[in-house]
N, C-alpha and C positions, 0 to 999 in steps of 0.2 A: 068489178071493184073488190068484191071479197075475196078473188084471188090476190089481188094487189096488197090487201091488208096483210092475209097470210103471210104473205113473200116478205113484207116489210117487219113484219112482227118476229119471223123466221131469222132475219138479216139482224133485227135487233138483240134478239135473244144470242144469236152467235156472237156479237160483236161484244157484249157483254161478259159474255163466258169467256171470250179471249184476253179482254183487258183484265178482268179476275184472276185469270189463271197465268196472266205476265206477273200480275201484282203478286200472287202468290210465289212464284216462281222467284222472284227477286228477293221477297222477304227470306225464303228458305236459303237463296245462297248468301245472303248477307249473315245468318245465323251459322250456316256451314262453315264460314270465314271466320266467326268468332268463335266456333267450337274447337278450331284447329289451330288458334294463333297462342303460341308457347314463347314466351322471351325466357332467354339464359343471360344471367350477369356472371363472368367469370374475371377473376384478377390475375393476369399470368405476368410473372417477373420473368424480364428478360436480360437483367444484370445479373450475372455471376457475382459471387460475394469477394469483397476487395482482398486481394493478396498482397503480403508484404514483399516489397522488392529490395532487393539487397546491391551492393556493389562490389561485384566478385571482381578479381584480378586475374590473367591468364599470363604464362609464360610460355615460350617456345625456345627449343633448340631443335637446329635441322641440319641436316646433311642429304647428299646424293648420293645414291647406289644406282649407278646404270641410269634405268628409264624410269626409277621412282625417287622422291622425295621421304624421307623417313623424318617424322615430326614427332618429338616429344614434345607433349604440353602438361602443364600443371595449374590448374585451376584451384584459387583458394578466395575464400571470405571470411570477415572477421564477423557480421553482423547477425549469423545465426547457423544453427547447427547443421539440420536437416535442410537441403536447399536442393535445387535443380534449374536448368536452364538450357539455352540453345547459343549458337554462335556459328558465323561462318570463319572457314579458313581460307585465305587467299593466297594461291601458290604463283610467285611470278618467276618465269624464266627467261633465258634468250634461246629464240631456236636457230636453226642453222643459216637464217639470212641475217644474224644478229638483231634481230626484232625483239622488242620484248613483247611475252604474251602473258596472259594471267589466267588461272583457273580457279573457281571458285567450289567450295566443298561444304555442306550444311552439316553439322556436328550437334549433337546434344550431350548434356552431362547431367550427373545426379548423385548426390551423397546423403548417407542417413546419419552422418557424426560430423565433427567436427574436422575430420581430417582432409587434407587437400587432394583432390583427384588427379590422378597421373594416369596418362594413358601415352601408347605410341599407334601412330598410324602411318601406313603408306600409301601415298599419292600417285597415280602414276601420272608423267609428265611428258614421254614420249622418248624417241630415239635423237640422237644429236642435238641435246640441250644443254644449257647449263642452268642450274639452280641459282635464282639471285637473292630472293628473300621469300619468307612465309610471313604473314600477319594476320592478325584476327580482325574480325569485323562484326558488329551489332552481337557484343556479347550481353545475352539477358541472365538474369538471376532473380529466381523466387524462392522466398522462403516456404518452406512446405509445411512447418508447423507454425504458420503465423496464427494468433488466438489462442495459442495453448502455453503462451508465458504464463508464468506464474504457477504451473501444475507442475507438482514435484513427481518424480517417478517413485512407482510402488516396489 
């Protein structure tokens, strides 16, 4: 019986030691989690500052030279001096099967003063075709000096 008591006492001590060890390790784990928890607060702005839009006008003159359409353009706006933007040029032509075809070209423009922007571009339209029209689409204009109104040059 003495051996049995010893064995029970040994198991009891081992069981208490394991439960204490588990309690200590759980407590250490919580403390270590608390030590490494760091929170950051940041405010990010995802919207760019508002730019003043303007109403530009575009004028075209065009002619066909063999396989290209030669397009002279003039872009003007009266709302602001320095401005820039983009637009699409739609070139329509009749092919050798007498069907209307269209090609689109993306263009950009900018100016630093109040003078109209003039340019000459050549757009390839192909062999055996007749140029029908050249038009603009999606003309956009943005004043580059928005927010600087009221400031006088030095």
